[in-house]
Backbone as XML, in Angstrom:
<?xml version="1.0"?>
<chain id="A" units="angstrom">
  <residue number="1" name="UNK">
    <atom name="N" x="66.013" y="19.143" z="11.262"/>
    <atom name="CA" x="65.283" y="19.352" z="10.022"/>
    <atom name="C" x="64.376" y="18.146" z="9.751"/>
  </residue>
  <residue number="2" name="UNK">
    <atom name="N" x="63.222" y="18.444" z="9.243"/>
    <atom name="CA" x="62.277" y="17.399" z="8.884"/>
    <atom name="C" x="62.356" y="17.173" z="7.373"/>
  </residue>
  <residue number="3" name="UNK">
    <atom name="N" x="62.582" y="15.937" z="6.968"/>
    <atom name="CA" x="62.811" y="15.657" z="5.545"/>
    <atom name="C" x="61.591" y="15.915" z="4.663"/>
  </residue>
  <residue number="4" name="UNK">
    <atom name="N" x="60.390" y="15.915" z="5.239"/>
    <atom name="CA" x="59.180" y="16.128" z="4.445"/>
    <atom name="C" x="58.650" y="17.560" z="4.527"/>
  </residue>
  <residue number="5" name="UNK">
    <atom name="N" x="59.329" y="18.416" z="5.266"/>
    <atom name="CA" x="58.849" y="19.778" z="5.499"/>
    <atom name="C" x="59.279" y="20.715" z="4.366"/>
  </residue>
  <residue number="6" name="UNK">
    <atom name="N" x="58.313" y="21.382" z="3.758"/>
    <atom name="CA" x="58.566" y="22.331" z="2.673"/>
    <atom name="C" x="59.544" y="23.415" z="3.104"/>
  </residue>
  <residue number="7" name="UNK">
    <atom name="N" x="59.329" y="24.010" z="4.279"/>
    <atom name="CA" x="60.196" y="25.098" z="4.714"/>
    <atom name="C" x="61.576" y="24.611" z="5.127"/>
  </residue>
  <residue number="8" name="UNK">
    <atom name="N" x="61.701" y="23.385" z="5.601"/>
    <atom name="CA" x="63.032" y="22.821" z="5.862"/>
    <atom name="C" x="63.806" y="22.701" z="4.551"/>
  </residue>
  <residue number="9" name="UNK">
    <atom name="N" x="63.124" y="22.303" z="3.497"/>
    <atom name="CA" x="63.780" y="22.191" z="2.182"/>
    <atom name="C" x="64.230" y="23.560" z="1.695"/>
  </residue>
  <residue number="10" name="UNK">
    <atom name="N" x="63.414" y="24.574" z="1.908"/>
    <atom name="CA" x="63.800" y="25.939" z="1.544"/>
    <atom name="C" x="64.996" y="26.374" z="2.379"/>
  </residue>
  <residue number="11" name="UNK">
    <atom name="N" x="64.952" y="26.111" z="3.682"/>
    <atom name="CA" x="66.042" y="26.496" z="4.575"/>
    <atom name="C" x="67.358" y="25.826" z="4.200"/>
  </residue>
  <residue number="12" name="UNK">
    <atom name="N" x="67.277" y="24.621" z="3.660"/>
    <atom name="CA" x="68.465" y="23.881" z="3.243"/>
    <atom name="C" x="68.923" y="24.263" z="1.839"/>
  </residue>
  <residue number="13" name="UNK">
    <atom name="N" x="68.171" y="25.137" z="1.171"/>
    <atom name="CA" x="68.529" y="25.549" z="-0.179"/>
    <atom name="C" x="68.151" y="24.552" z="-1.253"/>
  </residue>
  <residue number="14" name="UNK">
    <atom name="N" x="67.263" y="23.629" z="-0.930"/>
    <atom name="CA" x="66.861" y="22.595" z="-1.875"/>
    <atom name="C" x="65.745" y="23.043" z="-2.813"/>
  </residue>
  <residue number="15" name="UNK">
    <atom name="N" x="65.048" y="24.110" z="-2.440"/>
    <atom name="CA" x="63.977" y="24.659" z="-3.272"/>
    <atom name="C" x="64.261" y="26.137" z="-3.513"/>
  </residue>
  <residue number="16" name="UNK">
    <atom name="N" x="64.020" y="26.627" z="-4.736"/>
    <atom name="CA" x="64.296" y="28.033" z="-5.028"/>
    <atom name="C" x="63.261" y="28.957" z="-4.398"/>
  </residue>
  <residue number="17" name="UNK">
    <atom name="N" x="63.730" y="30.142" z="-4.009"/>
    <atom name="CA" x="62.842" y="31.178" z="-3.470"/>
    <atom name="C" x="63.352" y="32.535" z="-3.933"/>
  </residue>
  <residue number="18" name="UNK">
    <atom name="N" x="62.522" y="33.531" z="-3.733"/>
    <atom name="CA" x="62.937" y="34.921" z="-3.946"/>
    <atom name="C" x="63.505" y="35.399" z="-2.618"/>
  </residue>
  <residue number="19" name="UNK">
    <atom name="N" x="64.753" y="34.995" z="-2.360"/>
    <atom name="CA" x="65.388" y="35.220" z="-1.061"/>
    <atom name="C" x="65.736" y="36.687" z="-0.848"/>
  </residue>
  <residue number="20" name="UNK">
    <atom name="N" x="65.476" y="37.161" z="0.371"/>
    <atom name="CA" x="65.777" y="38.535" z="0.754"/>
    <atom name="C" x="66.853" y="38.618" z="1.831"/>
  </residue>
  <residue number="21" name="UNK">
    <atom name="N" x="66.976" y="37.563" z="2.640"/>
    <atom name="CA" x="67.940" y="37.571" z="3.734"/>
    <atom name="C" x="68.202" y="36.132" z="4.155"/>
  </residue>
  <residue number="22" name="UNK">
    <atom name="N" x="69.440" y="35.879" z="4.528"/>
    <atom name="CA" x="69.783" y="34.586" z="5.101"/>
    <atom name="C" x="70.890" y="34.797" z="6.112"/>
  </residue>
  <residue number="23" name="UNK">
    <atom name="N" x="70.729" y="34.169" z="7.271"/>
    <atom name="CA" x="71.768" y="34.160" z="8.289"/>
    <atom name="C" x="72.021" y="32.701" z="8.649"/>
  </residue>
  <residue number="24" name="UNK">
    <atom name="N" x="72.837" y="32.489" z="9.630"/>
    <atom name="CA" x="73.111" y="31.125" z="10.097"/>
    <atom name="C" x="71.838" y="30.456" z="10.611"/>
  </residue>
  <residue number="25" name="UNK">
    <atom name="N" x="70.880" y="31.265" z="11.114"/>
    <atom name="CA" x="69.712" y="30.706" z="11.790"/>
    <atom name="C" x="68.369" y="30.939" z="11.119"/>
  </residue>
  <residue number="26" name="UNK">
    <atom name="N" x="68.306" y="31.765" z="10.073"/>
    <atom name="CA" x="67.010" y="32.078" z="9.469"/>
    <atom name="C" x="67.128" y="32.352" z="7.981"/>
  </residue>
  <residue number="27" name="UNK">
    <atom name="N" x="65.984" y="32.281" z="7.328"/>
    <atom name="CA" x="65.863" y="32.621" z="5.907"/>
    <atom name="C" x="64.604" y="33.473" z="5.753"/>
  </residue>
  <residue number="28" name="UNK">
    <atom name="N" x="64.685" y="34.495" z="4.902"/>
    <atom name="CA" x="63.526" y="35.338" z="4.595"/>
    <atom name="C" x="63.356" y="35.387" z="3.087"/>
  </residue>
  <residue number="29" name="UNK">
    <atom name="N" x="62.124" y="35.244" z="2.639"/>
    <atom name="CA" x="61.845" y="35.208" z="1.205"/>
    <atom name="C" x="60.419" y="35.686" z="0.946"/>
  </residue>
  <residue number="30" name="UNK">
    <atom name="N" x="60.168" y="36.088" z="-0.294"/>
    <atom name="CA" x="58.827" y="36.565" z="-0.677"/>
    <atom name="C" x="57.854" y="35.392" z="-0.765"/>
  </residue>
  <residue number="31" name="UNK">
    <atom name="N" x="56.649" y="35.622" z="-0.254"/>
    <atom name="CA" x="55.593" y="34.615" z="-0.327"/>
    <atom name="C" x="55.164" y="34.451" z="-1.778"/>
  </residue>
  <residue number="32" name="UNK">
    <atom name="N" x="54.946" y="33.232" z="-2.201"/>
    <atom name="CA" x="54.521" y="32.965" z="-3.591"/>
    <atom name="C" x="53.070" y="33.336" z="-3.843"/>
  </residue>
  <residue number="33" name="UNK">
    <atom name="N" x="52.287" y="33.471" z="-2.783"/>
    <atom name="CA" x="50.876" y="33.858" z="-2.895"/>
    <atom name="C" x="50.624" y="35.054" z="-1.974"/>
  </residue>
  <residue number="34" name="UNK">
    <atom name="N" x="51.144" y="36.224" z="-2.353"/>
    <atom name="CA" x="51.068" y="37.375" z="-1.457"/>
    <atom name="C" x="49.636" y="37.863" z="-1.232"/>
  </residue>
  <residue number="35" name="UNK">
    <atom name="N" x="49.383" y="38.336" z="-0.004"/>
    <atom name="CA" x="48.087" y="38.920" z="0.339"/>
    <atom name="C" x="48.208" y="40.424" z="0.565"/>
  </residue>
  <residue number="36" name="UNK">
    <atom name="N" x="49.394" y="40.960" z="0.346"/>
    <atom name="CA" x="49.652" y="42.396" z="0.460"/>
    <atom name="C" x="50.780" y="42.724" z="-0.511"/>
  </residue>
  <residue number="37" name="UNK">
    <atom name="N" x="50.937" y="43.996" z="-0.877"/>
    <atom name="CA" x="52.026" y="44.356" z="-1.798"/>
    <atom name="C" x="53.397" y="43.862" z="-1.323"/>
  </residue>
  <residue number="38" name="UNK">
    <atom name="N" x="53.634" y="43.913" z="-0.019"/>
    <atom name="CA" x="54.822" y="43.300" z="0.560"/>
    <atom name="C" x="54.360" y="42.140" z="1.425"/>
  </residue>
  <residue number="39" name="UNK">
    <atom name="N" x="54.831" y="40.943" z="1.096"/>
    <atom name="CA" x="54.490" y="39.745" z="1.876"/>
    <atom name="C" x="55.735" y="38.874" z="1.910"/>
  </residue>
  <residue number="40" name="UNK">
    <atom name="N" x="56.435" y="38.945" z="3.037"/>
    <atom name="CA" x="57.694" y="38.231" z="3.215"/>
    <atom name="C" x="57.500" y="37.184" z="4.301"/>
  </residue>
  <residue number="41" name="UNK">
    <atom name="N" x="58.052" y="36.000" z="4.087"/>
    <atom name="CA" x="58.056" y="34.955" z="5.109"/>
    <atom name="C" x="59.438" y="34.897" z="5.728"/>
  </residue>
  <residue number="42" name="UNK">
    <atom name="N" x="59.491" y="34.801" z="7.037"/>
    <atom name="CA" x="60.743" y="34.655" z="7.768"/>
    <atom name="C" x="60.638" y="33.350" z="8.546"/>
  </residue>
  <residue number="43" name="UNK">
    <atom name="N" x="61.585" y="32.438" z="8.290"/>
    <atom name="CA" x="61.540" y="31.122" z="8.922"/>
    <atom name="C" x="62.862" y="30.814" z="9.616"/>
  </residue>
  <residue number="44" name="UNK">
    <atom name="N" x="62.795" y="30.101" z="10.738"/>
    <atom name="CA" x="64.040" y="29.612" z="11.319"/>
    <atom name="C" x="64.533" y="28.416" z="10.503"/>
  </residue>
  <residue number="45" name="UNK">
    <atom name="N" x="65.837" y="28.248" z="10.431"/>
    <atom name="CA" x="66.378" y="27.060" z="9.767"/>
    <atom name="C" x="66.112" y="25.806" z="10.601"/>
  </residue>
  <residue number="46" name="UNK">
    <atom name="N" x="66.056" y="25.989" z="11.909"/>
    <atom name="CA" x="65.727" y="24.887" z="12.810"/>
    <atom name="C" x="64.249" y="24.552" z="12.642"/>
  </residue>
  <residue number="47" name="UNK">
    <atom name="N" x="63.937" y="23.277" z="12.540"/>
    <atom name="CA" x="62.533" y="22.897" z="12.425"/>
    <atom name="C" x="61.856" y="23.023" z="13.785"/>
  </residue>
  <residue number="48" name="UNK">
    <atom name="N" x="60.906" y="23.950" z="13.838"/>
    <atom name="CA" x="60.011" y="24.124" z="14.977"/>
    <atom name="C" x="58.622" y="24.131" z="14.368"/>
  </residue>
  <residue number="49" name="UNK">
    <atom name="N" x="57.765" y="23.242" z="14.792"/>
    <atom name="CA" x="56.471" y="23.076" z="14.131"/>
    <atom name="C" x="55.590" y="24.319" z="14.210"/>
  </residue>
  <residue number="50" name="UNK">
    <atom name="N" x="55.570" y="24.986" z="15.355"/>
    <atom name="CA" x="54.711" y="26.162" z="15.497"/>
    <atom name="C" x="55.179" y="26.992" z="16.682"/>
  </residue>
  <residue number="51" name="UNK">
    <atom name="N" x="54.563" y="28.133" z="16.852"/>
    <atom name="CA" x="54.848" y="28.992" z="17.994"/>
    <atom name="C" x="54.601" y="28.242" z="19.302"/>
  </residue>
  <residue number="52" name="UNK">
    <atom name="N" x="53.618" y="27.355" z="19.304"/>
    <atom name="CA" x="53.280" y="26.577" z="20.497"/>
    <atom name="C" x="54.366" y="25.569" z="20.854"/>
  </residue>
  <residue number="53" name="UNK">
    <atom name="N" x="55.291" y="25.316" z="19.947"/>
    <atom name="CA" x="56.342" y="24.336" z="20.176"/>
    <atom name="C" x="57.682" y="24.954" z="20.550"/>
  </residue>
  <residue number="54" name="UNK">
    <atom name="N" x="57.711" y="26.264" z="20.764"/>
    <atom name="CA" x="58.953" y="26.912" z="21.175"/>
    <atom name="C" x="59.398" y="26.402" z="22.537"/>
  </residue>
  <residue number="55" name="UNK">
    <atom name="N" x="60.704" y="26.334" z="22.711"/>
    <atom name="CA" x="61.312" y="25.927" z="23.974"/>
    <atom name="C" x="62.130" y="27.098" z="24.516"/>
  </residue>
  <residue number="56" name="UNK">
    <atom name="N" x="62.451" y="27.098" z="25.807"/>
    <atom name="CA" x="63.253" y="28.193" z="26.368"/>
    <atom name="C" x="64.561" y="28.434" z="25.615"/>
  </residue>
  <residue number="57" name="UNK">
    <atom name="N" x="65.166" y="27.398" z="25.090"/>
    <atom name="CA" x="66.428" y="27.585" z="24.356"/>
    <atom name="C" x="66.250" y="28.295" z="23.010"/>
  </residue>
  <residue number="58" name="UNK">
    <atom name="N" x="65.010" y="28.529" z="22.584"/>
    <atom name="CA" x="64.742" y="29.224" z="21.325"/>
    <atom name="C" x="64.641" y="30.741" z="21.507"/>
  </residue>
  <residue number="59" name="UNK">
    <atom name="N" x="64.848" y="31.225" z="22.722"/>
    <atom name="CA" x="64.668" y="32.651" z="23.014"/>
    <atom name="C" x="65.567" y="33.527" z="22.139"/>
  </residue>
  <residue number="60" name="UNK">
    <atom name="N" x="66.832" y="33.192" z="21.996"/>
    <atom name="CA" x="67.747" y="33.995" z="21.180"/>
    <atom name="C" x="67.345" y="33.935" z="19.705"/>
  </residue>
  <residue number="61" name="UNK">
    <atom name="N" x="66.897" y="32.788" z="19.245"/>
    <atom name="CA" x="66.457" y="32.644" z="17.857"/>
    <atom name="C" x="65.277" y="33.562" z="17.572"/>
  </residue>
  <residue number="62" name="UNK">
    <atom name="N" x="64.318" y="33.614" z="18.470"/>
    <atom name="CA" x="63.146" y="34.469" z="18.268"/>
    <atom name="C" x="63.562" y="35.937" z="18.279"/>
  </residue>
  <residue number="63" name="UNK">
    <atom name="N" x="64.507" y="36.292" z="19.117"/>
    <atom name="CA" x="65.032" y="37.657" z="19.109"/>
    <atom name="C" x="65.689" y="37.988" z="17.781"/>
  </residue>
  <residue number="64" name="UNK">
    <atom name="N" x="66.468" y="37.055" z="17.228"/>
    <atom name="CA" x="67.118" y="37.278" z="15.936"/>
    <atom name="C" x="66.078" y="37.433" z="14.827"/>
  </residue>
  <residue number="65" name="UNK">
    <atom name="N" x="65.043" y="36.621" z="14.870"/>
    <atom name="CA" x="63.976" y="36.714" z="13.863"/>
    <atom name="C" x="63.279" y="38.069" z="13.957"/>
  </residue>
  <residue number="66" name="UNK">
    <atom name="N" x="62.989" y="38.514" z="15.161"/>
    <atom name="CA" x="62.309" y="39.796" z="15.354"/>
    <atom name="C" x="63.148" y="40.951" z="14.812"/>
  </residue>
  <residue number="67" name="UNK">
    <atom name="N" x="64.434" y="40.948" z="15.089"/>
    <atom name="CA" x="65.310" y="42.000" z="14.566"/>
    <atom name="C" x="65.448" y="41.907" z="13.050"/>
  </residue>
  <residue number="68" name="UNK">
    <atom name="N" x="65.430" y="40.695" z="12.503"/>
    <atom name="CA" x="65.474" y="40.526" z="11.046"/>
    <atom name="C" x="64.217" y="41.116" z="10.410"/>
  </residue>
  <residue number="69" name="UNK">
    <atom name="N" x="63.071" y="40.903" z="11.041"/>
    <atom name="CA" x="61.814" y="41.461" z="10.527"/>
    <atom name="C" x="61.888" y="42.984" z="10.515"/>
  </residue>
  <residue number="70" name="UNK">
    <atom name="N" x="62.425" y="43.564" z="11.570"/>
    <atom name="CA" x="62.600" y="45.018" z="11.612"/>
    <atom name="C" x="63.463" y="45.488" z="10.443"/>
  </residue>
  <residue number="71" name="UNK">
    <atom name="N" x="64.569" y="44.815" z="10.189"/>
    <atom name="CA" x="65.470" y="45.187" z="9.090"/>
    <atom name="C" x="64.801" y="44.994" z="7.731"/>
  </residue>
  <residue number="72" name="UNK">
    <atom name="N" x="64.070" y="43.905" z="7.564"/>
    <atom name="CA" x="63.365" y="43.659" z="6.307"/>
    <atom name="C" x="62.309" y="44.722" z="6.052"/>
  </residue>
  <residue number="73" name="UNK">
    <atom name="N" x="61.582" y="45.122" z="7.088"/>
    <atom name="CA" x="60.572" y="46.177" z="6.939"/>
    <atom name="C" x="61.229" y="47.467" z="6.471"/>
  </residue>
  <residue number="74" name="UNK">
    <atom name="N" x="62.385" y="47.772" z="7.021"/>
    <atom name="CA" x="63.127" y="48.962" z="6.597"/>
    <atom name="C" x="63.571" y="48.823" z="5.145"/>
  </residue>
  <residue number="75" name="UNK">
    <atom name="N" x="64.139" y="47.676" z="4.790"/>
    <atom name="CA" x="64.589" y="47.429" z="3.409"/>
    <atom name="C" x="63.442" y="47.540" z="2.413"/>
  </residue>
  <residue number="76" name="UNK">
    <atom name="N" x="62.267" y="47.108" z="2.825"/>
    <atom name="CA" x="61.098" y="47.104" z="1.939"/>
    <atom name="C" x="60.379" y="48.451" z="1.926"/>
  </residue>
  <residue number="77" name="UNK">
    <atom name="N" x="60.862" y="49.415" z="2.688"/>
    <atom name="CA" x="60.268" y="50.752" z="2.684"/>
    <atom name="C" x="58.936" y="50.839" z="3.393"/>
  </residue>
  <residue number="78" name="UNK">
    <atom name="N" x="58.739" y="50.019" z="4.410"/>
    <atom name="CA" x="57.458" y="50.001" z="5.121"/>
    <atom name="C" x="57.446" y="51.016" z="6.263"/>
  </residue>
  <residue number="79" name="UNK">
    <atom name="N" x="57.810" y="52.250" z="5.933"/>
    <atom name="CA" x="57.944" y="53.308" z="6.931"/>
    <atom name="C" x="56.612" y="53.709" z="7.564"/>
  </residue>
  <residue number="80" name="UNK">
    <atom name="N" x="55.498" y="53.484" z="6.865"/>
    <atom name="CA" x="54.190" y="53.857" z="7.397"/>
    <atom name="C" x="53.565" y="52.750" z="8.231"/>
  </residue>
  <residue number="81" name="UNK">
    <atom name="N" x="54.264" y="51.635" z="8.375"/>
    <atom name="CA" x="53.772" y="50.548" z="9.215"/>
    <atom name="C" x="53.716" y="49.221" z="8.490"/>
  </residue>
  <residue number="82" name="UNK">
    <atom name="N" x="53.571" y="48.186" z="9.287"/>
    <atom name="CA" x="53.508" y="46.822" z="8.768"/>
    <atom name="C" x="52.871" y="45.944" z="9.828"/>
  </residue>
  <residue number="83" name="UNK">
    <atom name="N" x="52.573" y="44.727" z="9.451"/>
    <atom name="CA" x="51.990" y="43.745" z="10.366"/>
    <atom name="C" x="52.830" y="42.474" z="10.309"/>
  </residue>
  <residue number="84" name="UNK">
    <atom name="N" x="52.967" y="41.839" z="11.472"/>
    <atom name="CA" x="53.633" y="40.549" z="11.556"/>
    <atom name="C" x="52.603" y="39.548" z="12.060"/>
  </residue>
  <residue number="85" name="UNK">
    <atom name="N" x="52.433" y="38.448" z="11.316"/>
    <atom name="CA" x="51.434" y="37.440" z="11.650"/>
    <atom name="C" x="52.133" y="36.096" z="11.824"/>
  </residue>
  <residue number="86" name="UNK">
    <atom name="N" x="51.747" y="35.386" z="12.873"/>
    <atom name="CA" x="52.222" y="34.022" z="13.093"/>
    <atom name="C" x="50.983" y="33.154" z="13.301"/>
  </residue>
  <residue number="87" name="UNK">
    <atom name="N" x="50.615" y="32.400" z="12.288"/>
    <atom name="CA" x="49.476" y="31.491" z="12.400"/>
    <atom name="C" x="49.932" y="30.245" z="13.159"/>
  </residue>
  <residue number="88" name="UNK">
    <atom name="N" x="49.112" y="29.821" z="14.124"/>
    <atom name="CA" x="49.490" y="28.689" z="14.968"/>
    <atom name="C" x="48.330" y="27.707" z="15.068"/>
  </residue>
  <residue number="89" name="UNK">
    <atom name="N" x="48.563" y="26.495" z="14.610"/>
    <atom name="CA" x="47.557" y="25.442" z="14.696"/>
    <atom name="C" x="46.447" y="25.594" z="13.679"/>
  </residue>
  <residue number="90" name="UNK">
    <atom name="N" x="45.587" y="24.579" z="13.598"/>
    <atom name="CA" x="44.527" y="24.588" z="12.581"/>
    <atom name="C" x="43.546" y="25.754" z="12.717"/>
  </residue>
  <residue number="91" name="UNK">
    <atom name="N" x="43.130" y="26.075" z="13.929"/>
    <atom name="CA" x="42.192" y="27.186" z="14.105"/>
    <atom name="C" x="42.864" y="28.530" z="13.880"/>
  </residue>
  <residue number="92" name="UNK">
    <atom name="N" x="44.189" y="28.581" z="13.980"/>
    <atom name="CA" x="44.938" y="29.802" z="13.720"/>
    <atom name="C" x="45.282" y="29.979" z="12.259"/>
  </residue>
  <residue number="93" name="UNK">
    <atom name="N" x="44.918" y="29.010" z="11.415"/>
    <atom name="CA" x="45.157" y="29.119" z="9.978"/>
    <atom name="C" x="46.536" y="28.654" z="9.528"/>
  </residue>
  <residue number="94" name="UNK">
    <atom name="N" x="47.261" y="27.911" z="10.369"/>
    <atom name="CA" x="48.595" y="27.443" z="9.979"/>
    <atom name="C" x="48.467" y="26.336" z="8.949"/>
  </residue>
  <residue number="95" name="UNK">
    <atom name="N" x="49.094" y="26.532" z="7.781"/>
    <atom name="CA" x="49.015" y="25.533" z="6.708"/>
    <atom name="C" x="50.329" y="24.792" z="6.499"/>
  </residue>
  <residue number="96" name="UNK">
    <atom name="N" x="51.451" y="25.391" z="6.877"/>
    <atom name="CA" x="52.749" y="24.725" z="6.815"/>
    <atom name="C" x="53.230" y="24.581" z="8.257"/>
  </residue>
  <residue number="97" name="UNK">
    <atom name="N" x="53.494" y="23.370" z="8.668"/>
    <atom name="CA" x="53.829" y="23.109" z="10.067"/>
    <atom name="C" x="55.329" y="23.244" z="10.321"/>
  </residue>
  <residue number="98" name="UNK">
    <atom name="N" x="55.789" y="24.464" z="10.065"/>
    <atom name="CA" x="57.141" y="24.928" z="10.364"/>
    <atom name="C" x="56.946" y="26.388" z="10.737"/>
  </residue>
  <residue number="99" name="UNK">
    <atom name="N" x="57.399" y="26.764" z="11.910"/>
    <atom name="CA" x="57.206" y="28.126" z="12.376"/>
    <atom name="C" x="57.599" y="29.128" z="11.298"/>
  </residue>
  <residue number="100" name="UNK">
    <atom name="N" x="56.715" y="30.075" z="11.026"/>
    <atom name="CA" x="57.018" y="31.123" z="10.056"/>
    <atom name="C" x="56.260" y="32.390" z="10.408"/>
  </residue>
  <residue number="101" name="UNK">
    <atom name="N" x="56.910" y="33.496" z="10.099"/>
    <atom name="CA" x="56.392" y="34.827" z="10.384"/>
    <atom name="C" x="56.078" y="35.504" z="9.062"/>
  </residue>
  <residue number="102" name="UNK">
    <atom name="N" x="54.872" y="36.042" z="8.932"/>
    <atom name="CA" x="54.474" y="36.793" z="7.749"/>
    <atom name="C" x="54.715" y="38.274" z="8.026"/>
  </residue>
  <residue number="103" name="UNK">
    <atom name="N" x="55.518" y="38.914" z="7.217"/>
    <atom name="CA" x="55.699" y="40.368" z="7.250"/>
    <atom name="C" x="54.833" y="40.930" z="6.140"/>
  </residue>
  <residue number="104" name="UNK">
    <atom name="N" x="53.816" y="41.702" z="6.516"/>
    <atom name="CA" x="52.843" y="42.244" z="5.569"/>
    <atom name="C" x="52.871" y="43.758" z="5.601"/>
  </residue>
  <residue number="105" name="UNK">
    <atom name="N" x="52.815" y="44.377" z="4.429"/>
    <atom name="CA" x="52.773" y="45.833" z="4.370"/>
    <atom name="C" x="52.583" y="46.320" z="2.954"/>
  </residue>
  <residue number="106" name="UNK">
    <atom name="N" x="52.739" y="47.627" z="2.804"/>
    <atom name="CA" x="52.595" y="48.234" z="1.491"/>
    <atom name="C" x="51.202" y="48.753" z="1.195"/>
  </residue>
  <residue number="107" name="UNK">
    <atom name="N" x="50.291" y="48.591" z="2.154"/>
    <atom name="CA" x="48.929" y="49.127" z="2.054"/>
    <atom name="C" x="48.379" y="49.228" z="3.469"/>
  </residue>
  <residue number="108" name="UNK">
    <atom name="N" x="47.259" y="49.911" z="3.614"/>
    <atom name="CA" x="46.613" y="50.006" z="4.907"/>
    <atom name="C" x="46.025" y="48.632" z="5.258"/>
  </residue>
  <residue number="109" name="UNK">
    <atom name="N" x="46.376" y="48.123" z="6.413"/>
    <atom name="CA" x="45.886" y="46.828" z="6.867"/>
    <atom name="C" x="44.785" y="47.048" z="7.908"/>
  </residue>
  <residue number="110" name="UNK">
    <atom name="N" x="43.650" y="46.468" z="7.679"/>
    <atom name="CA" x="42.465" y="46.691" z="8.520"/>
    <atom name="C" x="42.486" y="45.809" z="9.760"/>
  </residue>
  <residue number="111" name="UNK">
    <atom name="N" x="41.688" y="46.209" z="10.753"/>
    <atom name="CA" x="41.536" y="45.426" z="11.956"/>
    <atom name="C" x="40.077" y="45.312" z="12.308"/>
  </residue>
  <residue number="112" name="UNK">
    <atom name="N" x="39.532" y="44.199" z="12.680"/>
    <atom name="CA" x="40.232" y="42.928" z="12.863"/>
    <atom name="C" x="40.578" y="42.289" z="11.526"/>
  </residue>
  <residue number="113" name="UNK">
    <atom name="N" x="41.593" y="41.424" z="11.526"/>
    <atom name="CA" x="42.103" y="40.875" z="10.263"/>
    <atom name="C" x="41.227" y="39.796" z="9.634"/>
  </residue>
  <residue number="114" name="UNK">
    <atom name="N" x="40.423" y="39.064" z="10.390"/>
    <atom name="CA" x="39.691" y="37.998" z="9.729"/>
    <atom name="C" x="38.620" y="37.383" z="10.557"/>
  </residue>
</chain>
């Protein structure tokens, strides 16, 4: 855990969130600045700066996160579809340097996204 990381503080329970799911390895909560009717962030409790920083030993963690996203989409009623976004690095739009997955849905999402 990084002591200055916002998402590490959330993962440790030091900052309040609108929590939707928590396991031994991840936390899911509603984004405070949603860009869609459903906008959930899913973060690993382990500090990983970005998708580019994943290591082979993180394979099971990423699988758990992916299955959690599937369950959250079901819980949120996103039966007509949803989008999962992982911003990586400055050109990818990453603003918090802790790996996080955006689950977006609740409306038709256009392509290309931006």
